mmCIF file as Biopython writes it, N, C-alpha, C and O atoms, coordinates in Angstrom:
data_model
#
loop_
_atom_site.group_PDB
_atom_site.id
_atom_site.type_symbol
_atom_site.label_atom_id
_atom_site.label_alt_id
_atom_site.label_comp_id
_atom_site.label_asym_id
_atom_site.label_entity_id
_atom_site.label_seq_id
_atom_site.pdbx_PDB_ins_code
_atom_site.Cartn_x
_atom_site.Cartn_y
_atom_site.Cartn_z
_atom_site.occupancy
_atom_site.B_iso_or_equiv
_atom_site.auth_seq_id
_atom_site.auth_asym_id
_atom_site.pdbx_PDB_model_num
ATOM 1   N N  . MET A ? 1  ? 44.217 -44.435 53.301 1.0 0.0 1  A 1 
ATOM 2   C CA . MET A ? 1  ? 43.771 -44.227 51.936 1.0 0.0 1  A 1 
ATOM 3   C C  . MET A ? 1  ? 43.327 -45.578 51.371 1.0 0.0 1  A 1 
ATOM 4   O O  . MET A ? 1  ? 44.093 -46.541 51.388 1.0 0.0 1  A 1 
ATOM 5   N N  . LYS A ? 2  ? 42.123 -45.646 50.883 1.0 0.0 2  A 1 
ATOM 6   C CA . LYS A ? 2  ? 41.558 -46.861 50.304 1.0 0.0 2  A 1 
ATOM 7   C C  . LYS A ? 2  ? 42.034 -47.022 48.863 1.0 0.0 2  A 1 
ATOM 8   O O  . LYS A ? 2  ? 41.918 -46.092 48.065 1.0 0.0 2  A 1 
ATOM 9   N N  . VAL A ? 3  ? 42.573 -48.202 48.521 1.0 0.0 3  A 1 
ATOM 10  C CA . VAL A ? 3  ? 43.045 -48.449 47.157 1.0 0.0 3  A 1 
ATOM 11  C C  . VAL A ? 3  ? 42.337 -49.643 46.524 1.0 0.0 3  A 1 
ATOM 12  O O  . VAL A ? 3  ? 42.856 -50.247 45.585 1.0 0.0 3  A 1 
ATOM 13  N N  . TYR A ? 4  ? 41.169 -49.979 47.028 1.0 0.0 4  A 1 
ATOM 14  C CA . TYR A ? 4  ? 40.410 -51.099 46.487 1.0 0.0 4  A 1 
ATOM 15  C C  . TYR A ? 4  ? 38.927 -50.752 46.510 1.0 0.0 4  A 1 
ATOM 16  O O  . TYR A ? 4  ? 38.493 -49.883 47.265 1.0 0.0 4  A 1 
ATOM 17  N N  . THR A ? 5  ? 38.159 -51.439 45.677 1.0 0.0 5  A 1 
ATOM 18  C CA . THR A ? 5  ? 36.729 -51.129 45.581 1.0 0.0 5  A 1 
ATOM 19  C C  . THR A ? 5  ? 35.840 -52.192 46.203 1.0 0.0 5  A 1 
ATOM 20  O O  . THR A ? 5  ? 34.652 -51.957 46.423 1.0 0.0 5  A 1 
ATOM 21  N N  . LYS A ? 6  ? 36.402 -53.356 46.488 1.0 0.0 6  A 1 
ATOM 22  C CA . LYS A ? 6  ? 35.667 -54.529 46.987 1.0 0.0 6  A 1 
ATOM 23  C C  . LYS A ? 6  ? 34.687 -55.069 45.957 1.0 0.0 6  A 1 
ATOM 24  O O  . LYS A ? 6  ? 33.834 -55.890 46.293 1.0 0.0 6  A 1 
ATOM 25  N N  . ASN A ? 7  ? 34.793 -54.624 44.710 1.0 0.0 7  A 1 
ATOM 26  C CA . ASN A ? 7  ? 33.934 -55.126 43.645 1.0 0.0 7  A 1 
ATOM 27  C C  . ASN A ? 7  ? 34.613 -56.217 42.840 1.0 0.0 7  A 1 
ATOM 28  O O  . ASN A ? 7  ? 33.941 -56.981 42.147 1.0 0.0 7  A 1 
ATOM 29  N N  . GLY A ? 8  ? 35.923 -56.303 42.919 1.0 0.0 8  A 1 
ATOM 30  C CA . GLY A ? 8  ? 36.661 -57.256 42.100 1.0 0.0 8  A 1 
ATOM 31  C C  . GLY A ? 8  ? 36.782 -56.749 40.678 1.0 0.0 8  A 1 
ATOM 32  O O  . GLY A ? 8  ? 36.048 -55.855 40.255 1.0 0.0 8  A 1 
ATOM 33  N N  . ASP A ? 9  ? 37.719 -57.332 39.945 1.0 0.0 9  A 1 
ATOM 34  C CA . ASP A ? 9  ? 37.921 -56.880 38.568 1.0 0.0 9  A 1 
ATOM 35  C C  . ASP A ? 9  ? 37.445 -57.916 37.559 1.0 0.0 9  A 1 
ATOM 36  O O  . ASP A ? 9  ? 37.527 -57.692 36.352 1.0 0.0 9  A 1 
ATOM 37  N N  . LYS A ? 10 ? 36.951 -59.038 38.044 1.0 0.0 10 A 1 
ATOM 38  C CA . LYS A ? 10 ? 36.412 -60.107 37.196 1.0 0.0 10 A 1 
ATOM 39  C C  . LYS A ? 10 ? 37.417 -60.579 36.145 1.0 0.0 10 A 1 
ATOM 40  O O  . LYS A ? 10 ? 37.039 -61.048 35.071 1.0 0.0 10 A 1 
ATOM 41  N N  . GLY A ? 11 ? 38.714 -60.447 36.477 1.0 0.0 11 A 1 
ATOM 42  C CA . GLY A ? 11 ? 39.755 -60.924 35.576 1.0 0.0 11 A 1 
ATOM 43  C C  . GLY A ? 11 ? 39.965 -60.070 34.348 1.0 0.0 11 A 1 
ATOM 44  O O  . GLY A ? 11 ? 40.547 -60.525 33.363 1.0 0.0 11 A 1 
ATOM 45  N N  . MET A ? 12 ? 39.496 -58.831 34.395 1.0 0.0 12 A 1 
ATOM 46  C CA . MET A ? 12 ? 39.611 -57.931 33.248 1.0 0.0 12 A 1 
ATOM 47  C C  . MET A ? 12 ? 40.514 -56.752 33.607 1.0 0.0 12 A 1 
ATOM 48  O O  . MET A ? 12 ? 40.672 -56.406 34.778 1.0 0.0 12 A 1 
ATOM 49  N N  . THR A ? 13 ? 41.097 -56.148 32.584 1.0 0.0 13 A 1 
ATOM 50  C CA . THR A ? 13 ? 41.888 -54.936 32.735 1.0 0.0 13 A 1 
ATOM 51  C C  . THR A ? 13 ? 41.590 -54.028 31.550 1.0 0.0 13 A 1 
ATOM 52  O O  . THR A ? 13 ? 41.057 -54.474 30.534 1.0 0.0 13 A 1 
ATOM 53  N N  . SER A ? 14 ? 41.932 -52.770 31.684 1.0 0.0 14 A 1 
ATOM 54  C CA . SER A ? 14 ? 41.633 -51.799 30.624 1.0 0.0 14 A 1 
ATOM 55  C C  . SER A ? 14 ? 42.895 -51.397 29.885 1.0 0.0 14 A 1 
ATOM 56  O O  . SER A ? 14 ? 43.950 -51.199 30.488 1.0 0.0 14 A 1 
ATOM 57  N N  . LEU A ? 15 ? 42.773 -51.281 28.577 1.0 0.0 15 A 1 
ATOM 58  C CA . LEU A ? 15 ? 43.844 -50.752 27.745 1.0 0.0 15 A 1 
ATOM 59  C C  . LEU A ? 15 ? 43.664 -49.246 27.637 1.0 0.0 15 A 1 
ATOM 60  O O  . LEU A ? 15 ? 42.615 -48.710 27.994 1.0 0.0 15 A 1 
ATOM 61  N N  . ILE A ? 16 ? 44.700 -48.565 27.141 1.0 0.0 16 A 1 
ATOM 62  C CA . ILE A ? 16 ? 44.547 -47.138 26.862 1.0 0.0 16 A 1 
ATOM 63  C C  . ILE A ? 16 ? 43.421 -46.999 25.846 1.0 0.0 16 A 1 
ATOM 64  O O  . ILE A ? 16 ? 43.401 -47.700 24.834 1.0 0.0 16 A 1 
ATOM 65  N N  . GLY A ? 17 ? 42.509 -46.119 26.109 1.0 0.0 17 A 1 
ATOM 66  C CA . GLY A ? 17 ? 41.353 -45.957 25.247 1.0 0.0 17 A 1 
ATOM 67  C C  . GLY A ? 17 ? 40.108 -46.581 25.853 1.0 0.0 17 A 1 
ATOM 68  O O  . GLY A ? 17 ? 38.997 -46.368 25.368 1.0 0.0 17 A 1 
ATOM 69  N N  . GLY A ? 18 ? 40.303 -47.368 26.938 1.0 0.0 18 A 1 
ATOM 70  C CA . GLY A ? 18 ? 39.168 -47.899 27.665 1.0 0.0 18 A 1 
ATOM 71  C C  . GLY A ? 18 ? 38.720 -49.303 27.311 1.0 0.0 18 A 1 
ATOM 72  O O  . GLY A ? 18 ? 37.860 -49.858 27.994 1.0 0.0 18 A 1 
ATOM 73  N N  . LYS A ? 19 ? 39.279 -49.897 26.258 1.0 0.0 19 A 1 
ATOM 74  C CA . LYS A ? 19 ? 38.875 -51.253 25.879 1.0 0.0 19 A 1 
ATOM 75  C C  . LYS A ? 19 ? 39.243 -52.231 26.989 1.0 0.0 19 A 1 
ATOM 76  O O  . LYS A ? 19 ? 40.367 -52.211 27.490 1.0 0.0 19 A 1 
ATOM 77  N N  . LYS A ? 20 ? 38.298 -53.084 27.371 1.0 0.0 20 A 1 
ATOM 78  C CA . LYS A ? 20 ? 38.522 -54.090 28.411 1.0 0.0 20 A 1 
ATOM 79  C C  . LYS A ? 20 ? 38.959 -55.397 27.767 1.0 0.0 20 A 1 
ATOM 80  O O  . LYS A ? 20 ? 38.378 -55.849 26.781 1.0 0.0 20 A 1 
ATOM 81  N N  . ILE A ? 21 ? 40.007 -56.000 28.351 1.0 0.0 21 A 1 
ATOM 82  C CA . ILE A ? 21 ? 40.474 -57.309 27.896 1.0 0.0 21 A 1 
ATOM 83  C C  . ILE A ? 21 ? 40.743 -58.178 29.119 1.0 0.0 21 A 1 
ATOM 84  O O  . ILE A ? 21 ? 40.887 -57.675 30.233 1.0 0.0 21 A 1 
ATOM 85  N N  . GLU A ? 22 ? 40.808 -59.484 28.897 1.0 0.0 22 A 1 
ATOM 86  C CA . GLU A ? 22 ? 41.105 -60.399 29.998 1.0 0.0 22 A 1 
ATOM 87  C C  . GLU A ? 22 ? 42.562 -60.261 30.410 1.0 0.0 22 A 1 
ATOM 88  O O  . GLU A ? 22 ? 43.428 -59.980 29.582 1.0 0.0 22 A 1 
ATOM 89  N N  . LYS A ? 23 ? 42.827 -60.462 31.703 1.0 0.0 23 A 1 
ATOM 90  C CA . LYS A ? 23 ? 44.189 -60.305 32.210 1.0 0.0 23 A 1 
ATOM 91  C C  . LYS A ? 23 ? 45.143 -61.359 31.671 1.0 0.0 23 A 1 
ATOM 92  O O  . LYS A ? 23 ? 46.359 -61.170 31.722 1.0 0.0 23 A 1 
ATOM 93  N N  . ASP A ? 24 ? 44.621 -62.461 31.158 1.0 0.0 24 A 1 
ATOM 94  C CA . ASP A ? 24 ? 45.510 -63.474 30.582 1.0 0.0 24 A 1 
ATOM 95  C C  . ASP A ? 24 ? 45.696 -63.284 29.074 1.0 0.0 24 A 1 
ATOM 96  O O  . ASP A ? 24 ? 46.220 -64.170 28.399 1.0 0.0 24 A 1 
ATOM 97  N N  . ASP A ? 25 ? 45.272 -62.144 28.549 1.0 0.0 25 A 1 
ATOM 98  C CA . ASP A ? 25 ? 45.460 -61.811 27.133 1.0 0.0 25 A 1 
ATOM 99  C C  . ASP A ? 25 ? 46.949 -61.677 26.829 1.0 0.0 25 A 1 
ATOM 100 O O  . ASP A ? 25 ? 47.712 -61.201 27.668 1.0 0.0 25 A 1 
ATOM 101 N N  . ILE A ? 26 ? 47.357 -62.086 25.657 1.0 0.0 26 A 1 
ATOM 102 C CA . ILE A ? 26 ? 48.761 -62.035 25.255 1.0 0.0 26 A 1 
ATOM 103 C C  . ILE A ? 26 ? 49.314 -60.614 25.306 1.0 0.0 26 A 1 
ATOM 104 O O  . ILE A ? 26 ? 50.508 -60.430 25.539 1.0 0.0 26 A 1 
ATOM 105 N N  . ARG A ? 27 ? 48.468 -59.607 25.093 1.0 0.0 27 A 1 
ATOM 106 C CA . ARG A ? 27 ? 48.941 -58.221 25.150 1.0 0.0 27 A 1 
ATOM 107 C C  . ARG A ? 27 ? 49.394 -57.843 26.555 1.0 0.0 27 A 1 
ATOM 108 O O  . ARG A ? 27 ? 50.395 -57.146 26.717 1.0 0.0 27 A 1 
ATOM 109 N N  . VAL A ? 28 ? 48.672 -58.292 27.562 1.0 0.0 28 A 1 
ATOM 110 C CA . VAL A ? 28 ? 49.055 -57.997 28.943 1.0 0.0 28 A 1 
ATOM 111 C C  . VAL A ? 28 ? 50.402 -58.646 29.249 1.0 0.0 28 A 1 
ATOM 112 O O  . VAL A ? 28 ? 51.261 -58.023 29.872 1.0 0.0 28 A 1 
ATOM 113 N N  . GLU A ? 29 ? 50.590 -59.884 28.819 1.0 0.0 29 A 1 
ATOM 114 C CA . GLU A ? 29 ? 51.866 -60.579 28.997 1.0 0.0 29 A 1 
ATOM 115 C C  . GLU A ? 29 ? 52.986 -59.835 28.270 1.0 0.0 29 A 1 
ATOM 116 O O  . GLU A ? 29 ? 54.072 -59.653 28.820 1.0 0.0 29 A 1 
ATOM 117 N N  . ALA A ? 30 ? 52.724 -59.409 27.043 1.0 0.0 30 A 1 
ATOM 118 C CA . ALA A ? 30 ? 53.741 -58.699 26.255 1.0 0.0 30 A 1 
ATOM 119 C C  . ALA A ? 30 ? 54.120 -57.375 26.915 1.0 0.0 30 A 1 
ATOM 120 O O  . ALA A ? 30 ? 55.302 -57.037 26.977 1.0 0.0 30 A 1 
ATOM 121 N N  . TYR A ? 31 ? 53.137 -56.620 27.410 1.0 0.0 31 A 1 
ATOM 122 C CA . TYR A ? 31 ? 53.432 -55.347 28.071 1.0 0.0 31 A 1 
ATOM 123 C C  . TYR A ? 31 ? 54.305 -55.573 29.302 1.0 0.0 31 A 1 
ATOM 124 O O  . TYR A ? 31 ? 55.237 -54.811 29.558 1.0 0.0 31 A 1 
ATOM 125 N N  . GLY A ? 32 ? 54.002 -56.619 30.057 1.0 0.0 32 A 1 
ATOM 126 C CA . GLY A ? 32 ? 54.800 -56.937 31.244 1.0 0.0 32 A 1 
ATOM 127 C C  . GLY A ? 32 ? 56.217 -57.332 30.888 1.0 0.0 32 A 1 
ATOM 128 O O  . GLY A ? 32 ? 57.168 -56.927 31.557 1.0 0.0 32 A 1 
ATOM 129 N N  . THR A ? 33 ? 56.361 -58.125 29.832 1.0 0.0 33 A 1 
ATOM 130 C CA . THR A ? 33 ? 57.687 -58.554 29.393 1.0 0.0 33 A 1 
ATOM 131 C C  . THR A ? 33 ? 58.520 -57.367 28.926 1.0 0.0 33 A 1 
ATOM 132 O O  . THR A ? 33 ? 59.706 -57.270 29.243 1.0 0.0 33 A 1 
ATOM 133 N N  . ILE A ? 34 ? 57.901 -56.471 28.179 1.0 0.0 34 A 1 
ATOM 134 C CA . ILE A ? 34 ? 58.606 -55.275 27.709 1.0 0.0 34 A 1 
ATOM 135 C C  . ILE A ? 34 ? 58.999 -54.390 28.888 1.0 0.0 34 A 1 
ATOM 136 O O  . ILE A ? 34 ? 60.088 -53.816 28.893 1.0 0.0 34 A 1 
ATOM 137 N N  . ASP A ? 35 ? 58.136 -54.275 29.875 1.0 0.0 35 A 1 
ATOM 138 C CA . ASP A ? 35 ? 58.444 -53.477 31.058 1.0 0.0 35 A 1 
ATOM 139 C C  . ASP A ? 35 ? 59.636 -54.062 31.813 1.0 0.0 35 A 1 
ATOM 140 O O  . ASP A ? 35 ? 60.514 -53.324 32.259 1.0 0.0 35 A 1 
ATOM 141 N N  . GLU A ? 36 ? 59.668 -55.397 31.956 1.0 0.0 36 A 1 
ATOM 142 C CA . GLU A ? 36 ? 60.803 -56.051 32.609 1.0 0.0 36 A 1 
ATOM 143 C C  . GLU A ? 36 ? 62.091 -55.824 31.828 1.0 0.0 36 A 1 
ATOM 144 O O  . GLU A ? 36 ? 63.135 -55.550 32.420 1.0 0.0 36 A 1 
ATOM 145 N N  . LEU A ? 37 ? 62.025 -55.934 30.512 1.0 0.0 37 A 1 
ATOM 146 C CA . LEU A ? 37 ? 63.201 -55.704 29.675 1.0 0.0 37 A 1 
ATOM 147 C C  . LEU A ? 37 ? 63.709 -54.273 29.838 1.0 0.0 37 A 1 
ATOM 148 O O  . LEU A ? 37 ? 64.913 -54.048 29.961 1.0 0.0 37 A 1 
ATOM 149 N N  . ASN A ? 38 ? 62.806 -53.322 29.840 1.0 0.0 38 A 1 
ATOM 150 C CA . ASN A ? 38 ? 63.186 -51.924 30.009 1.0 0.0 38 A 1 
ATOM 151 C C  . ASN A ? 38 ? 63.877 -51.707 31.357 1.0 0.0 38 A 1 
ATOM 152 O O  . ASN A ? 38 ? 64.854 -50.964 31.441 1.0 0.0 38 A 1 
ATOM 153 N N  . SER A ? 39 ? 63.375 -52.350 32.401 1.0 0.0 39 A 1 
ATOM 154 C CA . SER A ? 39 ? 64.003 -52.242 33.719 1.0 0.0 39 A 1 
ATOM 155 C C  . SER A ? 39 ? 65.401 -52.838 33.713 1.0 0.0 39 A 1 
ATOM 156 O O  . SER A ? 39 ? 66.327 -52.269 34.292 1.0 0.0 39 A 1 
ATOM 157 N N  . TYR A ? 40 ? 65.555 -53.983 33.057 1.0 0.0 40 A 1 
ATOM 158 C CA . TYR A ? 40 ? 66.859 -54.637 32.978 1.0 0.0 40 A 1 
ATOM 159 C C  . TYR A ? 40 ? 67.854 -53.775 32.198 1.0 0.0 40 A 1 
ATOM 160 O O  . TYR A ? 40 ? 69.020 -53.667 32.579 1.0 0.0 40 A 1 
ATOM 161 N N  . ILE A ? 41 ? 67.395 -53.167 31.115 1.0 0.0 41 A 1 
ATOM 162 C CA . ILE A ? 41 ? 68.264 -52.272 30.340 1.0 0.0 41 A 1 
ATOM 163 C C  . ILE A ? 41 ? 68.716 -51.100 31.216 1.0 0.0 41 A 1 
ATOM 164 O O  . ILE A ? 41 ? 69.880 -50.701 31.169 1.0 0.0 41 A 1 
ATOM 165 N N  . GLY A ? 42 ? 67.808 -50.557 32.004 1.0 0.0 42 A 1 
ATOM 166 C CA . GLY A ? 42 ? 68.159 -49.466 32.909 1.0 0.0 42 A 1 
ATOM 167 C C  . GLY A ? 42 ? 69.188 -49.890 33.944 1.0 0.0 42 A 1 
ATOM 168 O O  . GLY A ? 42 ? 70.092 -49.121 34.274 1.0 0.0 42 A 1 
ATOM 169 N N  . LEU A ? 43 ? 69.060 -51.104 34.456 1.0 0.0 43 A 1 
ATOM 170 C CA . LEU A ? 43 ? 70.031 -51.623 35.416 1.0 0.0 43 A 1 
ATOM 171 C C  . LEU A ? 43 ? 71.401 -51.778 34.766 1.0 0.0 43 A 1 
ATOM 172 O O  . LEU A ? 43 ? 72.417 -51.398 35.348 1.0 0.0 43 A 1 
ATOM 173 N N  . CYS A ? 44 ? 71.425 -52.332 33.568 1.0 0.0 44 A 1 
ATOM 174 C CA . CYS A ? 44 ? 72.687 -52.481 32.835 1.0 0.0 44 A 1 
ATOM 175 C C  . CYS A ? 44 ? 73.322 -51.119 32.590 1.0 0.0 44 A 1 
ATOM 176 O O  . CYS A ? 44 ? 74.531 -50.952 32.754 1.0 0.0 44 A 1 
ATOM 177 N N  . TYR A ? 45 ? 72.511 -50.155 32.201 1.0 0.0 45 A 1 
ATOM 178 C CA . TYR A ? 45 ? 72.992 -48.790 31.953 1.0 0.0 45 A 1 
ATOM 179 C C  . TYR A ? 45 ? 73.697 -48.238 33.193 1.0 0.0 45 A 1 
ATOM 180 O O  . TYR A ? 45 ? 74.757 -47.618 33.102 1.0 0.0 45 A 1 
ATOM 181 N N  . HIS A ? 46 ? 73.090 -48.477 34.336 1.0 0.0 46 A 1 
ATOM 182 C CA . HIS A ? 46 ? 73.639 -47.968 35.593 1.0 0.0 46 A 1 
ATOM 183 C C  . HIS A ? 46 ? 75.054 -48.486 35.847 1.0 0.0 46 A 1 
ATOM 184 O O  . HIS A ? 46 ? 75.900 -47.751 36.357 1.0 0.0 46 A 1 
ATOM 185 N N  . TYR A ? 47 ? 75.314 -49.736 35.497 1.0 0.0 47 A 1 
ATOM 186 C CA . TYR A ? 47 ? 76.609 -50.347 35.791 1.0 0.0 47 A 1 
ATOM 187 C C  . TYR A ? 47 ? 77.653 -50.170 34.687 1.0 0.0 47 A 1 
ATOM 188 O O  . TYR A ? 47 ? 78.826 -50.477 34.897 1.0 0.0 47 A 1 
ATOM 189 N N  . LEU A ? 48 ? 77.248 -49.689 33.533 1.0 0.0 48 A 1 
ATOM 190 C CA . LEU A ? 48 ? 78.212 -49.501 32.446 1.0 0.0 48 A 1 
ATOM 191 C C  . LEU A ? 48 ? 79.156 -48.337 32.741 1.0 0.0 48 A 1 
ATOM 192 O O  . LEU A ? 48 ? 78.777 -47.358 33.385 1.0 0.0 48 A 1 
ATOM 193 N N  . LYS A ? 49 ? 80.373 -48.463 32.262 1.0 0.0 49 A 1 
ATOM 194 C CA . LYS A ? 49 ? 81.370 -47.417 32.468 1.0 0.0 49 A 1 
ATOM 195 C C  . LYS A ? 49 ? 81.624 -46.609 31.190 1.0 0.0 49 A 1 
ATOM 196 O O  . LYS A ? 49 ? 81.882 -45.407 31.256 1.0 0.0 49 A 1 
ATOM 197 N N  . GLU A ? 50 ? 81.553 -47.263 30.042 1.0 0.0 50 A 1 
ATOM 198 C CA . GLU A ? 50 ? 81.850 -46.607 28.763 1.0 0.0 50 A 1 
ATOM 199 C C  . GLU A ? 50 ? 80.648 -45.792 28.275 1.0 0.0 50 A 1 
ATOM 200 O O  . GLU A ? 50 ? 79.527 -46.297 28.210 1.0 0.0 50 A 1 
ATOM 201 N N  . ASP A ? 51 ? 80.897 -44.541 27.938 1.0 0.0 51 A 1 
ATOM 202 C CA . ASP A ? 51 ? 79.821 -43.680 27.444 1.0 0.0 51 A 1 
ATOM 203 C C  . ASP A ? 51 ? 79.204 -44.212 26.155 1.0 0.0 51 A 1 
ATOM 204 O O  . ASP A ? 51 ? 78.000 -44.078 25.939 1.0 0.0 51 A 1 
ATOM 205 N N  . SER A ? 52 ? 80.029 -44.817 25.296 1.0 0.0 52 A 1 
ATOM 206 C CA . SER A ? 52 ? 79.493 -45.339 24.031 1.0 0.0 52 A 1 
ATOM 207 C C  . SER A ? 52 ? 78.513 -46.485 24.283 1.0 0.0 52 A 1 
ATOM 208 O O  . SER A ? 52 ? 77.514 -46.616 23.576 1.0 0.0 52 A 1 
ATOM 209 N N  . ASP A ? 53 ? 78.797 -47.308 25.283 1.0 0.0 53 A 1 
ATOM 210 C CA . ASP A ? 53 ? 77.879 -48.393 25.638 1.0 0.0 53 A 1 
ATOM 211 C C  . ASP A ? 53 ? 76.592 -47.835 26.236 1.0 0.0 53 A 1 
ATOM 212 O O  . ASP A ? 53 ? 75.498 -48.310 25.932 1.0 0.0 53 A 1 
ATOM 213 N N  . LYS A ? 54 ? 76.732 -46.836 27.080 1.0 0.0 54 A 1 
ATOM 214 C CA . LYS A ? 54 ? 75.554 -46.202 27.678 1.0 0.0 54 A 1 
ATOM 215 C C  . LYS A ? 54 ? 74.672 -45.580 26.598 1.0 0.0 54 A 1 
ATOM 216 O O  . LYS A ? 54 ? 73.445 -45.672 26.655 1.0 0.0 54 A 1 
ATOM 217 N N  . GLU A ? 55 ? 75.303 -44.952 25.624 1.0 0.0 55 A 1 
ATOM 218 C CA . GLU A ? 55 ? 74.554 -44.319 24.533 1.0 0.0 55 A 1 
ATOM 219 C C  . GLU A ? 55 ? 73.766 -45.361 23.741 1.0 0.0 55 A 1 
ATOM 220 O O  . GLU A ? 55 ? 72.627 -45.112 23.346 1.0 0.0 55 A 1 
ATOM 221 N N  . ALA A ? 56 ? 74.367 -46.517 23.512 1.0 0.0 56 A 1 
ATOM 222 C CA . ALA A ? 56 ? 73.677 -47.585 22.780 1.0 0.0 56 A 1 
ATOM 223 C C  . ALA A ? 56 ? 72.428 -48.030 23.539 1.0 0.0 56 A 1 
ATOM 224 O O  . ALA A ? 56 ? 71.369 -48.204 22.935 1.0 0.0 56 A 1 
ATOM 225 N N  . LEU A ? 57 ? 72.540 -48.215 24.844 1.0 0.0 57 A 1 
ATOM 226 C CA . LEU A ? 57 ? 71.375 -48.622 25.635 1.0 0.0 57 A 1 
ATOM 227 C C  . LEU A ? 57 ? 70.341 -47.505 25.713 1.0 0.0 57 A 1 
ATOM 228 O O  . LEU A ? 57 ? 69.140 -47.771 25.696 1.0 0.0 57 A 1 
ATOM 229 N N  . ARG A ? 58 ? 70.791 -46.273 25.796 1.0 0.0 58 A 1 
ATOM 230 C CA . ARG A ? 58 ? 69.849 -45.149 25.834 1.0 0.0 58 A 1 
ATOM 231 C C  . ARG A ? 58 ? 69.008 -45.111 24.566 1.0 0.0 58 A 1 
ATOM 232 O O  . ARG A ? 58 ? 67.808 -44.842 24.616 1.0 0.0 58 A 1 
ATOM 233 N N  . LYS A ? 59 ? 69.641 -45.379 23.432 1.0 0.0 59 A 1 
ATOM 234 C CA . LYS A ? 59 ? 68.911 -45.395 22.159 1.0 0.0 59 A 1 
ATOM 235 C C  . LYS A ? 59 ? 67.884 -46.517 22.124 1.0 0.0 59 A 1 
ATOM 236 O O  . LYS A ? 59 ? 66.803 -46.352 21.558 1.0 0.0 59 A 1 
ATOM 237 N N  . ILE A ? 60 ? 68.210 -47.651 22.721 1.0 0.0 60 A 1 
ATOM 238 C CA . ILE A ? 60 ? 67.267 -48.772 22.770 1.0 0.0 60 A 1 
ATOM 239 C C  . ILE A ? 60 ? 66.054 -48.394 23.613 1.0 0.0 60 A 1 
ATOM 240 O O  . ILE A ? 60 ? 64.923 -48.725 23.257 1.0 0.0 60 A 1 
ATOM 241 N N  . GLN A ? 61 ? 66.281 -47.709 24.718 1.0 0.0 61 A 1 
ATOM 242 C CA . GLN A ? 61 ? 65.180 -47.357 25.613 1.0 0.0 61 A 1 
ATOM 243 C C  . GLN A ? 61 ? 64.263 -46.294 25.033 1.0 0.0 61 A 1 
ATOM 244 O O  . GLN A ? 61 ? 63.098 -46.221 25.422 1.0 0.0 61 A 1 
ATOM 245 N N  . VAL A ? 62 ? 64.738 -45.490 24.139 1.0 0.0 62 A 1 
ATOM 246 C CA . VAL A ? 62 ? 63.911 -44.418 23.565 1.0 0.0 62 A 1 
ATOM 247 C C  . VAL A ? 62 ? 62.957 -44.994 22.619 1.0 0.0 62 A 1 
ATOM 248 O O  . VAL A ? 62 ? 62.164 -44.266 22.022 1.0 0.0 62 A 1 
#
């Protein structure tokens, strides 16, 4: 299965709605940081034992 076009992306990416922005745009960095935080919260949730603590993290993720 081919997953590349051989055209290159010219350093651009698309936002929802189709707007093209540069990959070094602060929004791309922010989306990545938020995604990492969400993953870390999920990992913490997995290791928590107290339901009240889990509920607090679940509310943050929503």
